[in-house]
N, C-alpha and C positions, 0 to 999 in steps of 0.2 A: 668558540661560542658557548656561553653558559647555558645549562639546561633551562627550559621554560618552566617556571614555577607555577604549577597548576593547583587550583582549588576546584573541587567537584561538589556540587550540591545535588544530592539524590544518589543513593547507592542501590538502586534497583538493577534490573538486568543491564541497561545501557551503562549506568554508573560503574557497575562492577567490571564490565567489559573495558571501559575506558581505563580503569585502574590496571587491569591485567595487561592491557596493551602498553600502557605508559611505563610500567615498571620493567618492561623488556625492551624499552626504546630509550637510548641515551639522549635523545632530544628533550626528554621530559623528566620532571621531578614532581611527583604528586605530594604536595606539602600538607594538604588538609582536605578532609572529606566531611561534609555536613549532611546529616540525615537524622530523622526522628528516632531511628532504631538504636538500641543499646550497642555498645562496642562489641560485646560478646556475640550478639546475634549477627551483627554485620560481618564479623570475622568468620563466623560459622557459615553464613551464606556464601561468602567469597570463596572459601576453601572447598565447599561442597560443589560449587559450580565449575571450579577449575582445580582438579586434583593434582595437577603437576606444578601448581604455583606454591612456592615455598615462602609463605608469609606467616609470621607469628604475631600474636597479640601480646603486647607488653603495656599494662595499664590501659591507657586510651590511645595507644599508638599501634598502627600496623607496621611491622618491621620486616624488611626484605633486604637482600644484598645491596639494593640500590639506595636504601635509606629508610627514614621514618616518616610516617604519615599520621598526622593528628586526626583523631575521630572526634567530632563534635555532635552532640545530641541537640540539634537546632531545627526548628520547624519552618522558619520563614527567612527570606533574604534580609529583612530588617534586623534580624538578630545575629547575623553571622559576621564576626570581626575579621574580615579578610586582611585588614591592614596589619594585624598582629603577625601574619604569616608572610607578608611581603610578596603576595601572589602577583604574577604577571597577567594572568587571565583566570576567570572563573567559568567553568562549564556548568550551565544550568540544566541538570538532567532529571529533574523531578517529574517533568511533564505537566506540572500544576501551574507554573508561573510563566505566562506567555504574553502578558501585557506590559507596556512601558511602566505603569505604576508598580508592578511587581518586580521588574528587572532593574530599574534605576537604583533601588536601595543597595544592590551589589556594588555599584559604582560609588555610592555615598559611603559605603563601609570599607572602601580601600581597594576595590578591584579596578585596575585601569581599563579592563575590557571584559565583556561578558559574551560567551558563545552559547546560544540556545540549541539544545539537542533536538528540538521540535520546531515546527512552523509557528510563527508568531500569530497572535490574534489581531494585530494591527501593524501599521507601517513602522518599521524600525530603521536603523542605519542601513542595513543590507541583509538580504538573504543570499547566502553564498553556497552554491552547490558545487562541491569540488569535482572537477572534471568537466564542468559545464561553463561556469562564469567566474572562476577564481581570478581571472585577469582584471575583473572590475573592482577588486578590493582596494580600499583607500586607507592610508595610515590613520586618518582621523575617525574611522569607524569605531564606535565603542560598543554598540549593542548589535550583535550579528546573530543570525540563525544559520545553522548548517543544514537546514531543511529537515527532511525525514527520509527514511529508507526508500519508500515508494516514490516520493517526489524526485529524488536523485535518479533512481532507476528509470523512471518515465522520461525525465529530461535527457538522460544519456541516450536512450533509444532514439528520441526525436531529434537530438542534435546530430547524431550519426547519420540518420536517414536524410534530414534536411540539408546536411552538408554536401549531399550528392544529388538528391532528387527533390523536385518541387512537389508539395502535397496540397491536396484540396481540403482534406479533413482527417482527423484522427479521433478515435474513441478508445478510451482506456477504462478497463474495469480492474480495480485492485482487489484481488482475492487475498485477504489479509488474515494472518493468525490473530486470535483474540488478544486484546491488550489488557494491561494491568488496571485500567480504569473501568473495565467491564466487570460486572458481578457474575459469580458462578451460578447463583440462583436468581429467579425473577425478583427484582428489587427496584423500587421507584428511582429513576435516574433522570438525566437531563431531557430525554424525549421518550416517546412511547416505545420505539423499537430498541433503543439502548437500555431500556428498563428490563429487557428479557435476558434470560440466562445465556451468557457467552459460551458456556460449555455444552449447551444443548441445541443451539440454533445457528443457522446462517442468517446474519443480520444485515440487511441493506443499510447503507450509510452514505452520507455525503462525504466528499474528500476535499480538504483544502488544497491538495496538490493541483487541482484544476486551476485555481487562481494563480498560484505561485510559479508553476511551470510556464504559463504564458507571460508572467512578469519577467522571468529570467531569460526566456527564449521568445523575443518579439516576433520571430519568423513564424511562430505557430499561433500567435494571438488571434482570437476569433475563429480558429480552426479546430479547437480541441473541446471535447466533452469527456467527462470522467465521473465514475461512480465507484463505490467501494462495497465489498461484501466481507464482513467479518465472519470467519468460519471457525468451528471448534477444533482447531489444532494449535499447539503451543508454539511451534517454531516452524518457520518456512512460509514465505508469502510469494504470491505469483501475480504478474501483470498479464492481462489479456488485452492486447492492442490490435485494433483494426485500423489500417491506414489506407486512405484513398489517395492514390498518386495522380498527378496531373497528366503524366505520360501513360499510355496504354502498354500492355504486354511486358511489364516488369515481372520476372519470374522468381520462383522460390530460391533457386540457386544463386541468383544475383544478390538477393537480400541476405541470404545466409553468408555468402562470401564477404559481403560488406562488413559484417560483424566479426567474422573470423579474422579479417585483416585488422580491424580496430582492436581486437583483443591482443594481437601480436604487437601492436604499437604501444598499448597501455595495459600490460598484463596485470598490474596491481589493481586496476580499476574495473575491468570487465573480463569475462571468460565466456567461452561457448562450450556446449556439451552436446554430443550426439547420442547419448545413452537415454533409455526410457526411464527417467528419474521421477520421483514423487516428492512431496513436500519435506518429508523427514530426511531425504538425502541432501537437502540444502543446508542443514545445520552445520555451522562452523565455516562457511565459505567467507573468505576475507574480502572478496570483491563486492562492489556495489551492484553488479548486474551479472547474472548468469543466463545467457541466451540459450533457450531450448530449441536446438535446430530441428528436432523432430516435430515441433509445434508450429513451424512456419507452413502456411497453406494459402493457396490462391482462393480468392473469394470474388469472382467476376473478373472483368478485363483489367480494372484499375485498382483493385483492392487486394491487400495482403493482410492476413491475420498472423500475429506472432504471440509466442509465450516466452516470458522471461521470469526469472526467480530472484529473490533477494532475502537477506536475513539481517538481523540487527548488528551482527559483528562487522559486516562490511560498512554499515552506517557509522559505527563507533570509530572505525579507522578513518573514515572521511572527516569526522568531527576533529580528530587530531590533526589531519592534514590541513583543515581550515585554520586551526590554531597556529600551525607552522607557517602558513602563508602570511599571517599577520606578524608573527615574530620576525620573519624575513623583512617585511616592510619597516618594522621598528628598527631593525639592525641597519638597514640602508639609510634611514633617516639620521641615525646617530653618526654614521660615517660621513654623511654630507655636512653635518653640523661641526664635526671635529676637523 
């Protein structure tokens, strides 16, 4: 099978992680990257964030042992000539373009499929959280979201729990590292709270994970509430979940053992840890979910509180897994036709 020809729009933290992962994975060939930054700055940021990555800059190309990647200084999807590079899929990783009006131009410019690294602002062909609902993928899907790190982590916890136990209610607080769309100083933004300094404040925030987790997991529809706190740390985010079970007397060991077993079954997807970790210890974990066994506690007869961690590297891996799911569907369709 030929490598999947990837185009990446946006070379921020997630975009660079996607490139770093893809050049070390024979399933993928990153043929083009689109970003407003100059080639020299993009290469500098890439090599500063991954000192072990041997990538050189030759004119407007990133050159590695795996091949050459064209760097384009382009600001919008309408300006990006994906057809020139014969891409199989574009990963939209800017975090800026989340509506159909913004995403369709990728298709118009030659991309057969677009995978969004964030949650969309409106209904698209599919939101696919790898490890949760990848079996729902259809070969005709063209605009797909791979969700977000906190959405996938939340959905994984709830899928594992509801696969064994009935629940009455779940409440999730996402304690999230500050993001690139937050300003370091107080600066007028989209709302009052997000106009405050991300480096100095704990900022309460709504989370779109509330809607999309219930969309992909119908078994928790109407049973979930969620909120987010953006906190002044750069890397490492945490989920604080409280789950009300239908059955009484479910204990801490039972819940922890459930996740230990799940981690053994799918070690690339989730992991458990019994050490007293903090947010900076989470940097570089490749899984989507790190369950903190010390954080599981009883809260009444029917309620359990859990802590779990995640980082953007795990989400970047899941984005590539979503791309691979669709490549497999395309391959199967070609075999059927031939």
